[in-house]
C-alpha positions in Angstrom: -12.0 -9.9 -26.2 -12.7 -8.5 -22.8 -12.8 -5.1 -21.6 -9.5 -3.9 -19.1 -9.7 -1.8 -16.0 -6.4 0.0 -15.3 -6.0 1.4 -12.1 -3.2 2.8 -10.0 -4.0 2.4 -6.4 -1.9 4.0 -4.1 -0.6 1.8 -1.2 1.2 1.9 2.2 4.0 -0.8 2.7 5.0 -1.2 6.5 8.7 -1.6 7.9 9.6 -3.2 10.9 12.8 -1.3 10.7 14.4 1.2 7.9 13.7 -0.1 4.6 17.7 -1.2 3.5 17.1 -2.9 0.4 15.4 -6.5 1.3 11.6 -5.8 0.1 10.2 -7.9 2.3 7.4 -5.2 4.3 5.8 -6.3 7.5 2.6 -4.8 6.7 1.1 -2.7 3.7 -2.1 -1.1 4.1 -4.2 -0.4 1.2 -6.4 2.8 1.5 -10.4 1.6 1.1 -11.2 5.0 -0.3 -9.1 7.1 -3.2 -8.0 9.6 -0.6 -4.4 9.0 1.2 -3.8 8.4 4.7 -2.2 11.1 6.1 1.0 10.9 8.6 -0.8 11.4 11.7 -3.0 8.2 10.9 0.0 6.1 10.1 1.6 6.8 13.1 -1.2 6.2 15.0 -1.3 2.5 12.9 2.5 2.1 13.6 1.8 0.6 16.9 -0.7 -1.7 16.6 1.4 -3.4 14.1 4.2 -3.5 15.2 6.2 -1.6 12.3 8.3 1.4 12.3 8.6 3.4 9.4 6.0 3.5 5.9 6.9 4.3 2.7 4.0 5.2 0.1 3.9 2.9 -2.7 1.9 2.8 -5.8 0.3 -0.8 -7.4 -0.4 -0.5 -11.3 -3.2 -2.6 -11.0 -4.9 -4.0 -14.1 -8.7 -6.5 -14.8 -9.5 -8.0 -18.0 -12.8 -8.9 -17.7 -13.5 -11.7 -20.3 -16.3 -12.8 -22.3 
């Protein structure tokens, strides 16, 4: 049996209008480092990505290494 790597990644879902339960984000931003993005950084991304708001989400990510 292989080793299992478990990690939670913080990501940001970009919406073209306020989320109303559709569950379909226009853009998903995943920071490459462990740092969370600031409100100012997210605001700078809004115009080029054509989104009106971001919500912060956590992805439960698991990798299993096989022997």
